[in-house]
Each structure stands twice: as structure tokens, then as C-alpha cells.
N, C-alpha and C positions, 0 to 999 in steps of 0.2 A: 608395405607400398600396394600391395595387392587388395588389402582390407581397404584401405584409403580409396584406391583407384582401379576397378577390378578388372579393366580393359587397358592393353597397351598395344602400340602398332608393331613395336618390333624390338627385341633384346635391347638394342642400344638407346632406344626411348628409355624402357626401363631403367636400365643402368644409370643414364643420365638423371632420371628423376630420384633415384635413391642419392646420386651423388649432392644434388642441390639440396637435400634435407639432410645430408651428413655433416656435423660440425667437424668429422674428422675423415680418413681418406676414403672409406667405403670399399665396396668389394668391385672385383674386376668383372669385366664383361663375360670372361671363361666363368668366373665364380658364379656370377647370375645365372647363366644358362646352364651350370651343372644343378642348382636349384630348380630352376624351372622344369627341366628335365625328369627330375625326381617328382616334382609335383604333378606333371603329366601322366606320371607310370602310375601314381596312386592315385588318379583321377580326381585330384584337388584342383588342377588346371588344365585347359585345354590349349592346343596350338593348331592355328589354321592357318597356312602359309607362314608368314612372319608375325601375324597377330597372336598375343597371349591374352587367355581371358580366365578370370577366377570363376570357376563353377560351384566350389564346395567351400564355402566361409567357414563351416562348422567344422569340416576336416581339417582345415588351415590353421584354425586356432587349438584344435585337438592335438595336431601334429606339433605346433609349436611349444602347447604345455608339457607335451611328452618329452620333448628334446632340449627344452631350456632347461639351464640350471644357473644358480646365482654365480657370481664371480665375486668373491671376497676383494675387498679394496686393499690396495697395496699398504696404504697406511691409511690412519684415521686420527683426526686432531679436533678436541672438542674447546670452544670460545665462548666468553661472552661479549655481548656487542659493546662496543665503547661509546656510549653516548648514544641512546635512543634506538631506534629499529635499524637493524643493516640493511644497506642498500645494494642488495645482490647483483644489480643492472651494473655495477662498476666493474664487473667481471667482463662485460662486453667490450669495455675499452681495450682489451688486448686480442686481438684477432688470432692470435697463436692459441688462447686458452680456450678447449671445451670445457662446458659446464652447463648443468641443470640440475632441478631437484630431482632426487631418487622418486622410484616410483610409489613408495610409502608416503613420502613429503607431497608429492601430486596429486594424490589419493582426493584430497578436499576440492581440488579443482574440477574434479569429475563426478563426485560422489557426496551423498550425505554423509558424511563420516569427520568427526573431530581430529584435529591435528594434535598429536600426543607427544610431548617430548620435545628434543631439540630437533629444527628444521635440518634435515639431510641432504647435502648437496653433493653433488658428486662432481669430481674436476681433473682435468687429464695433467694438470701438474700443480702439486701441492705449494711448490716455494713461488711459483707465479701466484696464485690464488690468494696466499698470505700477504703478498705485498700490495695487492690491490684493496686490501679493505683494513679497515682500523679496528682490530680484533685483539680480546685479551685473553691469553690462554686460560684455559681451566682446566683442573687437574681432576675434579670431580664431574663426570659426563652426565650425570643427573643434573647438575646445575646449571649445565652448558645451554645456550640459546641457539648456536647453529654447530654443526657435526661437518667438517670438510673432509670428504673420501676421496682421495685420490684413487683413480683404476683405469684400467687398460680396457675395461669393457665398453666397445664402442656404441652397443644397444641404447644408451642410456641416453646418448647425445644425439640418436637419432629420429628425426621427426619431431621435433619438441614443438611445442604450442606456446603460444607467448599471450601473455596477458597486458593491458595498458600500462604497466608498470616496466615492462621488460623483464620480468620474472618468467624464465624458461621452465617447462614442465617436461619431464618424461611424457613420452606419447601414451596414448590411451592404452594401446595393447599393450607396451612395456609395463605402464600402471598396474593393468590388471595381471599380466606375470607375477610381479611383486607381490601384489596383493594375494594372491591365488598359493605363493609359498611363505604366507604369514602365519599369524595367529587366529583363531578361531573367527574373532570379532572382523579380522580382516579378509578371511576365505568366504565369509557372508557377503562382504561388499563386493569382493570378486565376481559373485555370482550375478550380481546387479550389472556391474560393469560389461561382463561378458555378454548379456542380453541385451545393454546398450548397444555395445559393437556391432552384433549380429542384425539388430532392429535398423542401425544405421546404414548397413549393407544393404539391406532388402529395401530401404527407402531409394538408395541410390539408383 
């Protein structure tokens, strides 16, 4: 949220902003306050009265990169589409289901990188997700069109971007983190995305 909007008038405003962009519950006011206090101590952000301002976006991204670790999915299942392209926005028919493409599968939305292999979709509830799409189970993952990954990691469901078809993409920052933790080609792409995030902050 600080990269997206560097200045907030109050902690409550920041917490509300996080809540609005979270498909899941999101952090409490006290948790946000604790994080901001840590950023102030590290000179990543400043507080003047109630106002909060990001002053070191590079330091913030470096902090995220060092502290972030990939959360393995609770379950993963492979599928083939039952007749044509899978319409993922069917997931949005259930307001209780959180879902998004993973950072890896979101990369082509932000970068010049080809999508390789099955589309990876993070979901908060595997059973509910399966009930919303017409999918054929595939025992060989390399033959699959789509991989559903059930996860408790809220970050992939936060600050999602949408296209005209209603597809939810992992945020730009989350995509960068996923790519930076990937193979050599993905790490190279992550460098370009990192530069774009920093440049976007400077423009704003």
C-alpha cells in the first residue's frame, strides 16, 4: 500500500485502505501500527503527527525481499478445461472465495515474458473453486491447462489488478517477489519489474 500510495493521513486511513484491497480479512490497526513503527525505525517511512509517508521505496522493497518467503500451497490439483478456454471470472460468482493468478502466472500481465506451462491459480477454498468451473482432473501435471493451488497466504489475494475479462492478477509487488524467487529467466524479469515499480513511485 505504501508503494501504491506513499502518503497517508492516519493509521486508520491506511488500515482501511488495506482492508478495501484485501479479499481476505487483512491486518488489524495494531498490526499496521507495529509495521509502520518498524519502518520508521529503519528510516523507510516517517511519521509527522498522525501522517505517514514512505521516504525510501528502495529500502522498503529490499526489506520485503529479505523478509518474504514463499508459502507452499496446502493442496494443488491439475486439470484440463472441459471444452474451450476456462472462464476464470466464474470464481467471482462466490463472494466468499478469494482467488487470483499467482505471481508467476501474472507476470505476462506486467512484463515481456511468455506464459509457460499450466496457468496457476491461487484459491482460498479448493472445494468451492472446483464447484464453480467445469474442469477435468489431469493426473499428469505437464498436460494440465490449469493448476489450482489452495493457500492460506493472504498476500496473493491483496491489491489484485483486473483486466476487462475480470481476471485477477497478483499485485505488481507480489509478482516481483514470486519472480525474484524463481528460475534464472524469472529472476532476470524480476529485475525489470523492480525498476518499473521504483520508477512508478518516482513519477507519483
